[in-house]
C-alpha positions in Angstrom: -32.7 -0.4 4.2 -31.7 -2.2 1.0 -28.9 -4.6 0.3 -26.0 -3.3 -1.6 -24.0 -5.3 -4.2 -22.2 -2.2 -5.3 -21.5 0.9 -3.2 -20.2 4.0 -5.0 -17.4 6.0 -3.5 -14.9 8.3 -5.2 -12.8 8.3 -8.4 -9.7 10.2 -9.4 -11.7 13.2 -10.5 -12.6 13.9 -6.8 -14.4 12.7 -3.8 -17.9 11.3 -4.1 -20.0 10.8 -1.0 -21.4 7.4 -0.3 -25.0 6.8 -1.2 -27.6 8.0 1.3 -28.8 4.5 2.0 -25.3 3.5 3.0 -25.4 6.1 5.8 -21.6 6.4 5.8 -19.0 8.5 4.2 -15.8 7.4 2.4 -13.3 8.3 -0.2 -11.1 6.4 -2.6 -8.1 6.3 -4.7 -7.1 6.1 -8.4 -8.0 4.6 -11.6 -7.7 1.0 -12.9 -10.0 -1.8 -11.9 -9.9 -5.4 -11.0 -12.3 -7.7 -12.7 -14.1 -9.8 -10.2 -14.0 -13.6 -10.7 -17.5 -15.1 -11.1 -18.4 -18.2 -9.1 -18.6 -21.2 -11.3 -16.4 -19.8 -14.1 -15.0 -23.1 -15.2 -15.3 -26.1 -12.9 -13.8 -25.5 -9.4 -11.6 -28.6 -9.9 -10.4 -27.8 -13.4 -6.7 -27.5 -13.9 -5.1 -24.3 -15.0 -2.3 -24.4 -17.6 1.2 -25.5 -16.7 2.7 -22.0 -17.3 4.1 -20.1 -14.4 3.5 -16.3 -14.1 6.9 -14.9 -13.0 6.8 -11.6 -11.1 10.2 -9.9 -10.6 10.2 -7.7 -7.5 13.4 -5.7 -6.7 13.4 -6.7 -3.0 12.5 -9.5 -0.6 8.8 -10.4 -0.8 7.8 -11.8 2.6 8.3 -10.1 6.0 5.4 -11.7 7.8 3.2 -14.7 6.9 0.5 -14.0 9.4 -2.6 -12.5 7.6 -3.5 -10.7 10.8 -0.3 -8.8 11.2 1.2 -8.7 7.7 2.0 -5.1 6.7 4.6 -4.9 4.1 5.9 -6.2 0.7 4.1 -9.5 0.9 0.8 -7.8 -0.2 1.8 -8.9 -3.7 1.6 -12.5 -2.7 -1.1 -12.2 0.1 -3.6 -10.7 -2.3 -3.5 -13.8 -4.4 -3.7 -16.1 -1.3 -6.3 -14.4 0.9 -9.5 -12.5 0.3 -11.6 -10.0 2.2 -15.3 -9.5 2.4 -15.1 -6.9 -0.4 -12.7 -5.5 -2.9 -12.3 -2.0 -4.2 -12.6 -1.5 -7.9 -10.5 1.6 -8.6 -11.6 1.9 -12.3 -15.2 2.3 -11.5 -14.8 3.9 -8.0 -16.8 1.3 -6.1 -16.7 -1.4 -3.5 -17.5 -4.8 -5.1 -18.4 -8.2 -3.7 -15.8 -10.8 -2.9 -16.4 -13.1 0.1 -19.5 -11.0 0.8 -22.1 -10.9 -2.0 -24.1 -8.0 -0.5 -24.2 -5.7 2.5 -26.2 -3.0 4.1 -25.8 -0.3 6.7 -28.2 1.1 9.2 -28.1 3.3 12.3 -26.5 6.2 10.5 -23.5 4.1 9.6 -23.1 2.4 13.0 -24.5 -1.0 12.0 -23.3 -3.1 9.0 -24.5 -6.5 7.9 -22.8 -8.7 5.3 -24.1 -11.7 3.5 -21.4 -14.3 2.8 -20.8 -16.2 -0.4 -21.9 -19.8 -0.2 -19.7 -22.9 -1.0 -16.4 -21.3 -0.2 -13.6 -23.4 1.4 -10.4 -22.4 3.1 -7.2 -23.9 1.8 -7.3 -26.1 4.9 -10.5 -27.7 3.7 -12.7 -26.0 6.3 -15.8 -24.3 5.2 -16.2 -20.5 5.3 -19.2 -19.4 7.4 -20.0 -16.4 9.5 -18.5 -17.9 12.7 -15.2 -18.5 10.9 -15.1 -15.0 9.5 -15.9 -13.6 12.9 -13.1 -15.5 14.5 -10.6 -14.3 11.9 -11.5 -10.7 12.4 -11.5 -11.0 16.1 -8.1 -12.6 16.0 -6.8 -9.8 13.8 -8.1 -7.2 16.3 -6.6 -9.1 19.2 -3.2 -9.2 17.6 -3.1 -5.4 17.3 -0.5 -5.6 14.5 -0.1 -4.2 11.1 -3.3 -2.4 9.9 -5.5 -3.8 12.6 -6.6 -0.2 13.3 -9.1 -0.6 10.4 -11.3 -2.4 12.8 -11.1 0.2 15.6 -14.7 1.4 15.0 -16.0 -2.1 15.7 -17.7 -2.6 19.1 -19.3 -6.1 18.5 -19.3 -8.8 15.8 -22.2 -11.3 15.5 -22.6 -14.4 13.5 -26.4 -14.0 13.0 -26.6 -17.3 11.1 -24.2 -19.3 8.9 -24.2 -16.7 6.1 -24.8 -13.4 7.9 -22.2 -11.3 9.7 -23.2 -8.3 11.6 -21.0 -5.4 12.9 -22.1 -2.9 15.6 -19.8 0.1 15.5 -18.8 2.6 18.3 -19.0 5.4 15.8 -20.0 5.8 12.1 -17.4 4.5 9.7 -17.3 3.4 6.0 -16.9 -0.3 7.0 -17.2 -1.6 3.4 -14.1 0.4 2.5 -12.3 -1.1 5.5 -13.3 -4.6 4.5 -11.6 -4.0 1.1 -8.3 -3.1 2.7 -5.1 -4.7 1.3 -4.0 -5.4 4.9 -5.7 -6.8 8.0 -9.0 -7.4 6.2 -8.2 -11.0 5.1 -10.6 -13.7 6.2 -8.7 -16.9 7.1 -9.0 -20.1 9.0 -7.6 -19.2 12.4 -6.7 -22.8 13.2 -4.5 -23.1 10.1 -2.3 -20.0 10.3 1.3 -21.0 9.7 4.0 -18.4 10.5 6.6 -20.5 8.7 5.1 -20.2 5.3 4.7 -23.9 4.7 0.9 -23.6 4.2 -1.7 -20.9 3.9 -5.1 -20.5 5.5 -6.9 -18.3 3.0 -9.7 -18.7 0.5 -7.9 -17.2 -2.5 -7.1 -18.8 -5.9 -3.5 -19.7 -4.9 -1.8 -21.3 -2.0 1.9 -21.6 -1.0 4.0 -24.1 -2.9 7.5 -23.2 -1.8 9.1 -20.4 0.2 12.9 -20.0 0.5 13.6 -16.9 2.5 16.5 -14.8 1.1 16.8 -16.8 -2.1 16.4 -15.3 -5.6 13.5 -17.6 -6.4 11.9 -16.7 -3.1 8.3 -17.8 -3.4 6.2 -20.0 -5.6 2.4 -20.2 -5.4 0.2 -23.0 -6.9 -3.4 -23.1 -7.9 -5.9 -24.0 -5.2 -8.1 -26.4 -7.1 -11.1 -25.9 -4.9 -11.2 -22.2 -5.4 -14.8 -20.9 -5.5 -14.1 -18.7 -8.5 -13.3 -21.8 -10.6 -10.5 -22.3 -13.1 -10.2 -22.1 -16.9 -7.5 -23.8 -19.0 -5.9 -20.5 -20.1 -5.2 -19.3 -16.5 -1.8 -19.6 -14.8 -1.5 -22.6 -12.5 1.6 -21.2 -10.8 3.0 -17.9 -9.7 6.7 -17.3 -9.0 8.3 -14.3 -7.3 11.9 -14.0 -8.5 13.8 -11.3 -6.6 15.8 -9.2 -9.0 17.4 -6.1 -7.4 18.9 -4.7 -10.6 16.5 -3.3 -13.1 18.8 -4.0 -16.1 18.8 -7.7 -15.1 15.0 -7.6 -14.8 14.7 -6.1 -18.2 17.0 -8.8 -19.7 15.0 -11.6 -18.0 11.8 -10.1 -19.4 13.2 -10.0 -22.9 14.4 -13.6 -22.6 11.0 -14.7 -21.5 12.1 -15.8 -18.0 9.9 -13.3 -16.2 6.4 -11.9 -17.1 6.1 -8.7 -15.0 8.5 -6.0 -14.0 6.9 -3.2 -12.0 9.4 -0.4 -12.6 12.1 0.3 -15.2 14.1 3.5 -15.4 12.9 6.1 -18.0 15.4 5.0 -20.7 14.5 1.3 -20.4 10.8 2.0 -20.2 11.0 3.9 -23.5 12.9 1.0 -25.0 10.3 -1.4 -23.7 7.5 0.6 -25.4 9.3 -0.1 -28.7 9.9 -3.8 -28.1 7.5 -6.2 -29.8 8.0 -9.0 -27.3 6.7 -6.9 -24.3 3.8 -4.6 -23.4 3.8 -1.5 -21.3 1.2 0.2 -19.1 1.1 3.5 -17.3 -1.4 4.7 -14.7 -1.7 7.2 -11.8 -1.2 5.9 -8.2 -1.7 6.8 -4.6 1.8 5.8 -3.7 4.1 8.6 -2.7 7.7 8.9 -1.5 8.3 10.0 2.1 11.6 11.4 3.3 11.2 11.0 7.0 13.4 13.0 9.4 14.3 11.7 12.9 12.5 14.1 15.2 13.5 12.3 18.4 17.3 12.4 18.5 20.5 13.5 16.6 21.0 16.6 14.6 17.6 16.3 13.0 15.9 16.7 16.4 16.3 20.4 15.7 13.3 21.5 13.6 15.5 24.1 11.8 17.7 21.3 10.5 14.7 19.4 9.3 13.3 22.5 7.6 16.6 23.1 6.0 16.7 19.6 4.6 13.2 20.1 3.2 14.4 23.2 1.4 17.5 21.5 0.1 15.7 18.9 -2.0 15.5 19.6 -5.8 11.9 18.7 -6.3 11.6 20.1 -9.8 14.8 18.5 -10.9 13.8 15.1 -9.4 10.4 15.2 -11.1 12.0 16.1 -14.5 14.5 13.3 -14.1 11.7 10.8 -13.4 10.4 11.5 -16.9 6.8 10.7 -16.2 7.3 8.1 -13.5 6.5 10.6 -10.8 4.6 13.8 -10.3 5.4 16.5 -7.7 3.5 16.0 -4.6 1.3 18.5 -2.9 1.1 17.6 0.8 0.9 14.1 2.2 -2.4 13.1 0.5 -2.3 12.4 -3.3 -4.9 13.7 -5.7 -8.2 11.8 -5.7 -8.4 11.3 -2.0 -10.4 13.3 0.5 -7.8 15.5 2.3 -5.6 16.3 -0.8 -4.4 19.9 -0.5 -3.6 21.9 -3.7 -0.9 24.5 -3.5 1.4 22.7 -1.1 3.9 21.7 -3.7 7.4 22.0 -2.2 10.2 24.1 -3.8 13.9 24.1 -3.4 15.2 27.2 -1.6 18.9 26.9 -0.9 19.1 30.5 0.5 16.5 29.6 3.1 18.2 26.2 3.8 21.5 27.9 4.4 20.0 30.5 6.8 18.2 27.8 8.8 21.4 25.7 9.1 23.3 28.8 10.2 20.7 29.4 13.0 21.2 25.8 14.1 25.0 26.1 14.1 25.7 24.3 10.8 26.5 25.3 7.2 29.5 26.4 5.2 31.0 28.6 8.0 30.6 25.9 10.6 31.9 22.4 11.4 30.9 19.7 8.9 27.5 18.1 9.7 27.2 14.4 9.0 23.8 12.8 8.5 22.9 9.1 7.9 20.2 8.1 5.4 18.7 4.7 4.5 16.8 4.0 1.3 15.6 1.0 -0.7 18.2 -1.1 -2.5 17.5 -1.6 -6.2 15.1 1.4 -6.4 16.5 3.7 -9.1 14.1 6.5 -8.2 15.2 6.6 -4.6 18.8 6.4 -5.7 18.3 9.4 -7.9 16.9 11.4 -4.9 20.0 10.4 -3.0 22.4 11.5 -5.7 20.8 14.9 -6.2 20.5 15.5 -2.4 24.0 14.4 -1.6 25.4 16.9 -4.2 23.3 19.7 -2.8 24.1 19.1 0.8 27.8 18.9 0.1 27.7 22.6 -0.9 26.0 23.3 2.5 28.9 21.5 4.3 26.7 18.5 5.0 28.0 15.0 4.2 25.2 12.5 3.6 26.0 8.9 4.5 23.4 7.1 2.4 23.0 3.4 2.5 20.9 1.3 0.1 19.3 -1.5 2.1 16.9 -4.3 1.5 13.5 -3.5 3.1 13.8 -6.0 6.1 17.1 -4.6 7.2 16.2 -1.0 6.6 12.9 -1.4 8.6 14.7 -3.2 11.5 17.2 -0.4 11.7 14.4 2.2 11.5 12.5 0.6 14.4 15.7 1.1 16.4 16.0 4.8 15.4 19.2 4.0 13.7 19.3 6.8 11.1 18.7 10.5 10.6 16.7 10.2 7.4 14.5 7.2 6.4 13.2 7.0 2.8 10.2 4.8 2.0 7.1 4.7 -0.1 3.6 4.9 1.4 0.1 4.1 0.2 -3.2 3.9 2.0 -4.4 0.5 3.3 -7.8 1.2 1.9 -9.0 4.2 -0.2 -8.7 6.8 2.6 -6.0 9.3 3.6 -6.3 8.2 7.3 -3.5 5.7 6.8 -0.8 8.3 6.4 -1.7 10.0 9.6 -2.6 7.1 11.9 0.4 4.9 10.9 3.2 7.1 9.9 2.7 10.1 12.2 0.8 9.1 15.3 3.1 8.6 18.3 3.9 5.1 19.4 6.0 3.6 22.2 7.6 1.2 19.8 8.1 2.6 16.3 6.6 0.5 13.5 5.9 2.7 10.5 6.1 6.1 12.4 9.8 6.3 11.4 10.0 10.1 12.0 9.2 9.2 15.6 7.0 12.2 15.9 5.4 12.5 19.3 2.7 15.3 19.6 -0.4 15.0 21.7 -2.3 17.6 19.8 -1.6 15.9 16.5 -2.5 12.5 18.0 -5.9 13.8 19.2 -6.7 15.2 15.8 -5.8 12.0 14.1 -8.0 9.9 16.3 -11.1 12.0 15.3 -10.5 11.5 11.5 -12.5 8.3 10.8 -15.8 9.4 12.4 -15.4 12.9 11.0 -14.9 11.4 7.5 -18.1 9.3 7.9 -20.2 12.1 9.2 -18.9 15.4 7.9 -16.6 15.2 4.9 -16.1 19.0 4.6 -14.9 19.2 8.2 -12.7 16.1 7.7 -11.2 17.7 4.6 -10.3 20.8 6.7 -8.8 18.7 9.4 -6.7 16.7 6.9 -5.4 20.1 5.6 -4.6 21.4 9.1 -2.8 18.2 10.0 -0.6 18.4 6.8 0.3 21.9 7.6 1.3 20.9 11.2 3.2 17.7 10.2 4.9 18.9 7.0 5.4 22.6 7.5 5.5 23.3 11.3 7.0 20.0 12.5 8.9 19.4 9.3 8.8 15.7 10.1 8.7 14.7 6.4 9.4 15.9 2.9 7.2 14.5 0.1 9.0 14.8 -3.2 6.6 13.0 -5.6 3.7 10.7 -6.2 4.5 7.7 -8.3 3.0 7.0 -11.7 2.9 3.2 -12.2 4.9 2.2 -15.3 4.6 -1.6 -15.8 6.2 -3.9 -18.3 4.8 -7.3 -19.1 5.6 -10.1 -21.5 3.4 -9.8 -24.6 1.5 -13.1 -24.0 -0.1 -11.9 -20.8 -3.7 -11.0 -21.2 -6.1 -9.3 -18.8 -3.8 -7.2 -16.7 -5.6 -4.2 -15.2 -3.9 -1.9 -12.7 -5.7 -1.4 -9.4 -3.8 1.2 -7.3 -6.0 0.3 -4.3 -3.6 -2.7 -4.0 -0.2 -1.2 -5.0 2.1 -3.4 -7.0 -0.4 -6.4 -6.8 -1.0 -8.5 -9.8 -4.2 -10.5 -9.4 -3.0 -13.5 -11.4 -6.3 -15.3 -11.4 -7.6 -12.5 -13.6 -4.9 -13.1 -16.2 -4.7 -15.6 -19.1 -1.9 -16.6 -21.3 -2.2 -16.1 -25.0 -2.0 -19.4 -26.9 
């Protein structure tokens, strides 16, 4: 076996099997890479400039400060505070070194060994070694929260020596992909975890400065001067997250130089931005799609005929046209570029079929009015557009849609209580693999977390559980299983409608240099990679 510093997987053009010496299979997502910081680039203690990089999200940033269980919006901050053993480079379609400098696999993908980077310290001041990394991963596994499932294949972890971490797996799996996950793969000082957000326990370039939950200027990060990647004078010393729900306000702040990054404008403003000298725009494909989840457990949508009718009522073509390039019609649950994508599953509006299904279920124009509740993301113009189009259509079918725009924390809390008929949210894979959609959103659970359709099907659960090993050992069989599951979940069970896959349209101030989209970490800006033009 040889050590790997780079391990090829797949690009947007299709799925590429892992190299034979890796002895494991995997698949990846989109285009756009993340430059890797080089140890010793600048002196570790050097000061960055005094400028603050201001990111303007449209909703609250932090839902959970624990790197073991974090599983939501805070990825945009966490990815600048914490690091995993590896990172996925979407531009080149490969797993690249981060806290691990090299790795190898043996035993037909059931044994993985990672060599750790030397001279790395946690924000707490403690040194990173194999024992510390082992403790972090074991704690994440024990917490069983968020995306801890990425470690399910692991049977045993050993700290062979201070710089060598060895994993023995229960079944073959692409562990280097798992270690590049945007959730649950962070390596942290287990003794320094602070759930109150006053300090951080990572190894990344930034640490927590201030956190004010619910405030407009919610979170500020500051440079960790002891960062192993070093600092150069032109890099940003601080990062601020300024919550700006209204996109028109975000656009005004960007023009005024008060924010540096807006992750989404409406089509009209994006066109205007492209013609504005003081800003720059970027556009790239993503693996982030919109899910319209139907409550399969209770209420009117418990009837599969109602769910199928709702699927047929959505104006998919009209929505895609109105997005004007910010979204592409979806085909199944799995976006293009990932193993498991199914061509030919693009949904179509069919109001005749919708009316017939509603009539069978006792609803529709000739029956008593049906009232349905829906929740969606506040400040998201694309979701609002979906709501506007669907509300109008359903009115003609004698259905009144009570749609509420909510901030994510409130929407999620209500969803976990099964408090709505329709739940609208975005989804993207935790690491470049389609498994995330199935394991997290549609596998049954006693207490709903992300499975907000509340689907409960033993046959589907059993098939989902087989996906990781199948992906690692027989990708053709895995592809067929992914296709079958999508037919069951989308068409037969009608647990979800998938209107579109997002195209990322970003707007930045003109003086920001070095931004490269990496859809493997959706909406993340790796600020240490940036510099400010003088």
